[in-house]
C-alpha positions in Angstrom: 223.7 13.3 79.9 222.3 16.8 80.4 218.6 17.6 80.6 218.5 19.3 77.1 220.3 16.3 75.6 217.7 14.0 77.1 214.9 16.1 75.7 216.6 16.0 72.3 216.8 12.2 72.5 213.5 11.3 74.0 211.4 14.1 72.5 211.2 12.6 68.9 210.6 9.1 70.4 207.7 10.4 72.5 206.3 12.3 69.5 206.5 9.2 67.3 204.7 7.1 70.0 202.0 9.7 70.3 201.6 9.7 66.5 201.4 5.9 66.4 198.8 5.9 69.1 196.8 8.6 67.3 197.1 6.7 64.0 196.0 3.4 65.7 192.9 5.2 67.0 192.2 6.7 63.6 192.6 3.3 62.0 190.2 1.7 64.5 187.7 4.5 63.9 188.0 3.8 60.2 187.3 0.1 60.8 184.2 0.9 62.8 183.1 3.3 60.1 183.5 0.7 57.4 181.4 -1.8 59.5 178.7 0.8 59.9 178.6 1.6 56.2 178.3 -2.1 55.3 175.4 -2.6 57.8 173.8 0.6 56.6 174.0 -0.4 53.0 172.4 -3.8 53.8 169.6 -2.2 55.7 168.9 0.4 53.0 168.6 -2.2 50.3 165.6 -3.7 51.9 163.7 -0.6 50.8 164.7 -1.5 47.2 163.4 -5.1 47.6 166.9 -6.6 48.1 168.2 -8.8 50.8 171.9 -8.4 51.7 173.7 -10.9 54.0 177.2 -11.8 54.9 178.9 -14.3 57.2 181.8 -12.3 58.8 183.6 -9.0 58.6 187.2 -8.5 59.5 189.9 -5.8 59.0 193.7 -5.9 58.5 196.5 -3.8 57.1 197.5 -1.8 60.1 199.5 0.5 60.1 199.0 1.0 56.3 196.0 0.7 54.1 192.8 -0.3 55.9 191.4 -3.4 54.2 188.0 -4.9 55.2 187.1 -8.4 54.2 183.4 -9.2 54.0 183.1 -13.0 53.7 180.4 -15.0 51.9 178.3 -12.1 50.6 174.8 -12.9 49.3 172.5 -10.4 47.6 169.0 -11.7 46.8 166.5 -9.8 44.6 163.1 -10.7 43.0 164.7 -12.1 39.9 168.3 -12.9 40.8 170.8 -14.0 43.5 174.4 -12.8 43.6 177.1 -14.5 45.8 180.8 -14.0 46.2 183.3 -15.7 48.4 185.0 -12.4 49.4 184.4 -8.7 49.1 187.4 -6.6 49.9 187.1 -2.9 50.8 190.1 -0.7 50.8 190.2 2.8 52.3 192.8 5.3 53.7 192.0 5.8 57.4 192.2 9.6 57.0 190.0 9.7 53.9 186.9 7.7 54.6 184.9 9.3 51.8 186.3 7.0 49.1 185.9 3.2 49.4 187.5 0.8 46.8 185.9 -2.6 46.3 187.3 -5.7 44.7 186.1 -9.3 44.6 187.9 -12.5 45.6 187.1 -16.2 45.0 184.1 -17.1 42.9 181.2 -15.0 42.0 177.9 -16.5 41.0 174.7 -14.9 39.5 171.6 -17.1 39.6 168.3 -16.3 37.9 165.1 -18.4 37.9 166.6 -21.0 35.6 170.3 -20.4 35.0 173.5 -20.0 37.1 176.3 -17.8 35.8 179.9 -17.5 37.0 181.9 -14.3 36.7 185.7 -14.2 36.4 188.2 -11.5 35.6 191.9 -10.7 35.5 191.2 -7.5 37.4 187.8 -6.2 38.6 187.4 -3.3 41.0 185.1 -0.5 41.9 184.9 2.5 44.2 182.3 4.7 45.8 182.9 8.1 47.3 180.8 10.7 48.9 180.7 14.1 47.2 179.2 17.5 48.1 175.7 17.5 49.4 175.9 13.9 50.6 175.9 12.7 47.0 177.9 9.7 45.8 180.0 8.7 42.8 180.4 5.1 41.7 183.2 3.9 39.5 184.0 0.4 38.2 186.7 -0.9 35.9 187.8 -4.3 34.8 190.1 -6.3 32.4 189.6 -9.8 31.0 186.1 -10.1 32.3 184.2 -13.3 31.4 180.7 -14.6 32.1 179.9 -18.3 31.8 177.1 -20.6 32.8 177.4 -23.2 35.6 178.3 -25.7 32.9 181.3 -23.5 31.9 179.7 -22.5 28.6 181.0 -19.0 27.7 178.3 -16.4 27.6 180.1 -13.1 27.3 183.5 -11.6 27.7 185.2 -8.2 27.2 188.8 -7.0 27.2 188.3 -3.9 29.3 185.6 -1.6 30.6 185.1 1.6 32.7 181.8 2.8 34.2 181.0 6.0 36.1 177.7 6.5 37.8 176.2 9.2 40.1 172.9 10.7 40.9 172.0 13.9 39.1 171.4 17.2 40.8 167.8 17.1 39.8 166.6 14.0 41.8 168.1 11.1 43.7 166.5 8.3 41.6 167.7 9.9 38.3 171.3 8.7 37.8 173.7 9.5 35.0 176.1 6.9 33.7 179.1 6.8 31.3 180.5 3.6 29.8 183.5 2.6 27.7 184.0 -1.0 26.8 186.4 -2.7 24.4 186.1 -6.0 22.5 182.7 -7.1 23.8 181.6 -10.6 22.7 178.2 -12.1 23.6 177.7 -15.9 22.9 174.1 -16.6 21.9 174.7 -20.3 21.3 174.2 -20.3 17.5 176.0 -17.0 16.9 178.2 -14.4 18.5 177.5 -10.7 18.9 180.9 -8.9 18.5 181.2 -5.2 19.3 184.7 -3.7 18.9 184.1 -0.7 21.1 181.2 0.9 23.0 181.1 4.5 24.3 178.0 6.0 25.9 176.6 8.5 28.2 173.0 8.9 29.5 170.6 9.0 32.3 168.3 6.4 33.9 165.1 7.4 35.8 163.5 5.3 38.6 167.0 3.7 39.0 166.0 2.1 42.3 163.6 -0.2 40.5 166.0 -1.4 37.7 166.4 -4.8 39.3 162.6 -5.4 38.8 161.6 -4.7 35.2 157.9 -4.9 35.8 158.1 -2.3 38.6 160.5 -0.1 36.6 158.1 -0.2 33.6 155.1 0.6 35.9 156.9 3.6 37.3 157.5 4.8 33.8 161.3 4.4 34.0 163.3 5.6 31.0 166.8 5.4 29.7 167.8 8.7 28.0 170.8 8.1 25.7 172.5 11.4 25.4 175.2 9.8 23.2 175.9 6.2 22.3 178.6 5.1 19.8 179.2 1.4 18.8 182.0 0.3 16.5 181.4 -2.8 14.4 184.4 -3.5 12.2 184.7 -0.5 9.9 181.3 0.8 10.8 180.6 3.3 13.6 176.9 3.8 14.6 175.9 6.8 16.8 172.6 7.0 18.6 170.7 9.3 20.9 167.1 9.3 22.2 164.9 7.7 24.8 164.1 4.1 25.5 161.5 2.5 27.8 159.8 -0.9 28.1 156.5 -1.8 26.5 153.8 -3.9 28.1 155.7 -7.1 27.2 159.0 -5.8 28.6 160.6 -5.3 25.2 162.6 -2.1 24.6 160.6 0.6 22.8 161.4 4.0 21.5 162.8 6.0 18.5 166.5 6.8 18.4 168.2 9.2 16.1 170.9 7.2 14.3 173.9 7.9 12.2 176.0 5.3 10.3 179.3 6.3 8.8 179.7 3.1 6.6 176.2 1.7 6.0 177.2 -1.3 3.9 179.9 -2.4 6.4 177.3 -2.1 9.1 174.8 -4.2 7.2 177.5 -6.9 6.5 178.5 -7.0 10.2 174.9 -7.4 11.4 174.3 -10.2 8.9 177.6 -11.9 9.9 176.5 -11.9 13.5 173.4 -13.9 12.5 170.9 -11.2 13.5 169.1 -11.4 10.2 168.1 -14.1 7.8 169.8 -14.2 4.4 166.8 -12.4 2.8 166.6 -9.8 5.5 170.3 -9.2 5.4 170.3 -8.7 1.6 167.4 -6.3 2.0 169.2 -4.2 4.6 172.4 -4.1 2.5 170.6 -3.0 -0.6 168.5 -0.4 1.2 171.4 1.1 3.1 173.5 1.2 -0.1 170.8 3.2 -1.8 170.4 5.5 1.2 174.2 6.1 1.3 174.1 7.1 -2.4 171.2 9.5 -1.7 172.7 11.0 1.4 176.4 11.2 0.3 177.9 8.3 2.2 176.9 8.7 5.9 173.3 7.7 6.5 171.0 9.4 9.1 167.6 8.3 10.1 165.5 6.9 13.0 166.0 3.5 14.6 162.5 2.5 15.6 162.0 -0.1 18.4 158.5 -1.5 18.6 156.8 -4.9 18.8 160.0 -6.7 19.6 161.9 -5.5 16.5 164.3 -2.7 15.6 164.0 -1.2 12.1 166.0 1.5 10.3 164.5 3.3 7.3 161.8 0.7 7.3 164.3 -2.2 7.2 164.6 -4.8 9.9 168.0 -4.6 11.7 167.5 -7.1 14.6 165.1 -8.7 17.0 164.9 -7.0 20.4 165.5 -9.0 23.6 162.9 -9.4 26.3 164.0 -7.8 29.6 163.6 -9.8 32.8 
């Protein structure tokens, strides 16, 4: 075999081997980067009053997608504990700016008096760095269910998508968008059923959200730029600002628009949010308002003293936060 023929034969093989060695080094660099990001995240959360621990970290997937496995993750806050058997992190070795997370095994959320279990058909999230060392968080899931430790259903939804990122104004002011379908919350004696939720807004003092008292003390707010909730045939749209009062109940005044006031009142009463007398009063009042305003009713939803009222009529009791 002549020298040019040998070069023609061995040249591509040598090039492939060099590429494979380079790819392996890149893959290993990605694995070290992932480990550093995990440890950096755990350390940073101590500033937010959280404790993040895990048992072991391993990687696999060479020579294709780099997958990290964080085993036995435990996140502890002032009011909750979260644990999961496995946290998987997927990333392309040549694009370390975008990390995709998914959960494996069992997830538990424990508060001071209750243990919850989280299950899903598909639940994943991602975080990626953007310009100016900013970040963008995305999450989506299907068939998500939350139950107590005794397997009593608490909440479930068919599908959801969430996008969150810090604003350009300040790091602790985040903006969030949410879409969720077929949301059901089991309150024991009644179910809250929302056919669809679509919303966009901002949250200030976001680093304190896990501690309601501290968030309230820092004058944290939720600014609802647009929130739409579908209840049967009724669609309700809100915008405005919400904060917590001294007893940790939501407080504020939201602009509200209801396209089918009577259907809305019926849905609220069927969910058991009002007594029979309160439900009748809401239906009658909204029917009169619809006649006066030409069908769609606009007004202010006032949240104060643990109650939400619209046009002076009680709509529902507010939950205590924390």
